[in-house]
Structure formats: structure tokens, C-alpha cells
C-alpha positions in Angstrom: -40.8 -16.4 45.4 -38.0 -18.9 45.4 -40.1 -21.8 46.8 -43.0 -21.3 44.4 -45.4 -20.4 47.2 -46.8 -17.5 45.2 -47.6 -17.6 41.5 -49.1 -14.1 41.3 -47.8 -11.7 38.7 -46.3 -14.5 36.5 -48.6 -14.1 33.6 -47.0 -10.8 32.5 -43.8 -12.5 31.4 -44.8 -16.1 30.8 -47.6 -15.5 28.3 -46.4 -16.7 24.8 -46.9 -14.1 22.1 -48.3 -11.2 24.2 -50.7 -9.0 22.4 -51.6 -11.6 19.8 -55.1 -13.0 19.4 -56.0 -16.6 19.9 -56.1 -18.5 16.6 -58.7 -21.3 16.5 -57.7 -23.8 13.9 -60.5 -26.3 14.6 -62.4 -25.7 11.4 -59.2 -26.1 9.3 -58.3 -29.3 11.0 -61.8 -30.7 10.5 -61.5 -29.9 6.8 -58.4 -31.9 6.5 
């Protein structure tokens, strides 16, 4: 709502790159 009392149903339109898998770059960063 307007006063941010309810944060439900926000993930649908606030998720960056919906439908994409999570890329773990830890191993590449350790190699560098």
C-alpha cells in the first residue's frame, strides 16, 4: 500500500532478471 505497511506480492515485479538462474562466480573470483 502507499505507506509500505504490506510488502506482499512485490517479488513478482521487483525481481531482477526473472526466469534467469543464479550465477555463482565464487570459483572464478578465487582463481583470479
